[in-house]
N, C-alpha and C positions, 0 to 999 in steps of 0.2 A: 519543517515548522510550519503551519499555516500561516497565512496572512489576511488580516482583514479584506484584502482586495482579492483573494483568492477564494475566502468565504464568499463574497458577494459575487463573485463571478459565477460561482456553482448555485448560489441562490439563485440568480437571475435563469439558472435553466429548469429551476421548477416550475410545475404549473402553481394556479394560483393558491389551489388548494392540496397540500399534502402533510402527513404526520412526521412529526419530531422525531421519529422512527427513522423515518426513510431518510433526512437528512443529516441525523448523526451517523447511520451505514453508511452514504455518500463520503462525510465530509472520514470519517475512520480510513475507508477506501482509497483516496486522496492520498491523505498523510503516508498510510502503508506504501504506495506506488512512489511518494516522494524519498521515502527513505531509502527503498532499494534503489532509487537512484543514485543519490548520495553513496550510499555502501559501493556502488559498482565503480562510480567516478571516484572513491578513494580506495578502488581493488580490495576491499575486504568482499570477497567473494568465497564462495566455494566449489573446487572444483568438479567436474565430472569424474573423475575420477574417486576423489573423497565420498562424494555420494554414492557411487556403486559401493566402495568399500562398507559402508557406515548400514546401505541398503542388504548388502549381504551376512552384517552380522546381525540382524534383526531376525533373518530366515534359517538361523543356525537353529 
């Protein structure tokens, strides 16, 4: 989850002029990265073997 502190830190990295779309895209990216990190820490991961199995099913 994003916090005001994280949003403000990202906002500081932007130039003086930017579009709302750029900001929203950056915030979505940061949220997805943080979600992935949390999932990894909670062992909510998919093994490489499971990925290989799923990919093979796509190409049958």
